C-alpha positions, 0 to 999 in steps of 0.5 A: 578943145572941149567946151565945159558947161560953165563956158570954160574950154579944155585942151587935152594933151597926149602927156600921160601923168599916170594910169590904172585899171580905171583909166589914164590920166593926161595933162590938160590946160583949162582956159576959163572965161576970164582968159586965165589958164590953169594946168589940170589933169584929166582922167579918161575912160579907156576907149571901148569901155563897156556900158557897165564900165561907163556907169562905174566911171560916172559913179566915180565922178559923183563920189569924187565930186562929193568928196571934193565939195565936202572937203572945201579944198582941204585934203582931198583932190579937187574935182572940177567937171565931167566931160563927155564928147562922143565916146570919150569921158573925162573927169577934170581935176586939179593937177598936183606936183607928185604923189606920196609914192613918188616921195617915198621912192625918192627918199628910198628909206624912212621919212623924217619923223616930223614930216611923217607926223605932218603928213599923217595928221593932214591925211587923218583929218581929210579921212575923218571928214570923208567918213563923216560924209559917209564916203569910204575910199577903199583904195587908200595908198601912197600912189593915191595921195597927191602932194601940192607945191607946199607938200600938203597931201590930198586923197585922190582916186575914188574908182572903187569907193563907196558913198553909203554905210557898211556894204558887202564886198562883191569881189576882191578889189584893191592893192593887197599891201594896203587891204584889210582882211574884210576886203580879202574875205569879202565881208561887210566893209566899213570905214575900218578898211581906210583906217587899216590902209592909213596905218599901213601908210604910216608904217611905210613912211616911218620905216621905208617899206610896208609891214609885209614887204616882199610877201605875195598877195596869197601870204598877206591874205 
């Protein structure tokens, strides 16, 4: 197992919970000094990552940790620690039941209006708090909204996020169905990129599909 700075130990399994360009998410068990254990998730940087990718991963942790601390455990994925062992880097975070994307796929159609209102309100409040702390998500989508046992949403994945004011995009990065025009044209990015993605998600929850369902990225642009 891995030993964390606070004396807790971490046992990482081979069970994959998810994956993406920024790494793979694995199931793990965190044992606290009291002896209590907690099922957690760890995001591992791909082995053989370049120095630039390692720096980006560290930046992701710092933004995610800042977002987690700002939220006080409400509406944002809780991040516990950063672990480096040899060439392996891990971000340790709370493990959630499923994502909003999983819920939408299971529903296979519009969500009940009351459920949409509750989810949208929770996400909007969390997003408002992040923006007040000058944290911009920039990759808001159902797959990055994690639901706890009570069904409450938590914003996660800060792999391409920013923690400053308006910035100019240097490349087209994101998920096209949830990207605003500024992200495609590489103009200055503001909090409006998250507000756009939030609105797209609300439409998707209400109708069961994104506004431009079936269109290619080139057509959306």
